[in-house]
C-alpha positions, 0 to 999 in steps of 0.5 A: 378544788383549784390550785396553782403550780409554782415549782417542780422537783424531780429525780429519777432514772435519766431525769435529773432535775426539772430543768433537764427533765422538762424537754424529755417529758415534753417530747423534745429530747430523747430520754437516756437511761441512767441511774437515779442520782444519789444527791445529798441536799445541802438544805440539811445540816451535816448532822442530818445528812449523816443521820438521814437515809437515802430515801429521806435524802431523795425526798428532801432533794426534790422538795428543795428543788421545787422550793427554790423554783417557787420563790417561797421560804420553807417555813411558809409551806405546809407539806404532804409526803406520799409514799407507797412503800416507805424506806425499803432498805431500812425495812430490810435492815430491821428485818435482818436485825430481828431475825439475828441472834441478838435481835437488836435494832439500831436506834437510827434505823428505827428512827428512819423506819417511820413513814414521816421521817422525811417530813421530820428532816424537812421540818428541821431543815426549813424550820417549818412549824406548819402542818405536815401529813404523810400519806400511804395508799399503795399504788395510788399514793401520789393521787391520794397525796395530791388530793390531800394537798389540794384540800389543804390549800383550798381549805387553809388558803395556804401554800403546800408542797406535795412530795412523792417518792418510792425506791426499790426494795432489796432482796428478798423483799423485792420479790414481794414488791418489785420496783425497778427504779428510785423516783421522787417528785415534788410540786409546790402548790398555792391556792391563788395565782399570785406570783406567775404560776406555771399552771392551774390545776382544777382537781376533782373526784369523778366516776371511774374510767380509763386512766391517762396513759404513761408518757411514751417517751419514758421506759416501761420499767418506770411504771413499776414505781408508784410515785412515778404515776405522777409522770403523765401529769408532769408531762402535761406541765412540761408541755404547758398545754391545756388538758384533762388527766385521770389518775387511778384513785379507787375502785369507783373513782378517778382523780381528775385534773383539769390543766391550764397553763399560767394564771 
């Protein structure tokens, strides 16, 4: 399957937007550790900003950045949201409510607990009525989301946005699922090379071998975030080089991406 990258969004520790992160991922500037910014995307209405969780706002923030870079309107784009763990803060909040004497769950918390909550906020913000899929595949959620997005673009001949995000769980749930940093990334994909794309990706499943190494310019602590498994791919995009990359997908298969700059 062949897709073309037209826009990128990124938010992580010391990775504040694609423009600032690109020289770091390309190895041209040093990475400086800093907390992931808690941005509030202005694409959301005031009501949705109040109602949304930090996890949803993080996903929408990177999606908005990729959208603005890609030169398309939100209502023209289908979406795939990928997350290994969903919203850990909301999960913790609901567990605490159910363990308490009243056992009453906030309607807003329940609303934000579902995996497709970020997709709902995005569709409200953009007015999109196109397909949206929410994917969860544990540590390979980004790879599963990329495969889903590429399939949609190839079959439906339609632009699609892939958004991957994961955040740390609070204590005590973080002992079960240790993730050190918040991270999210979005890529806007199209099935054709119209509009001067940043890169062409040819995506396939191939027999399992060694996955591409994590970028040496970034701290090892970022590896704990499943969404950050996209960073080897984004590093190739930042360097604008031809390369072949492998992402873990299953016990038998890797997701292999052949990368070529431009159209």
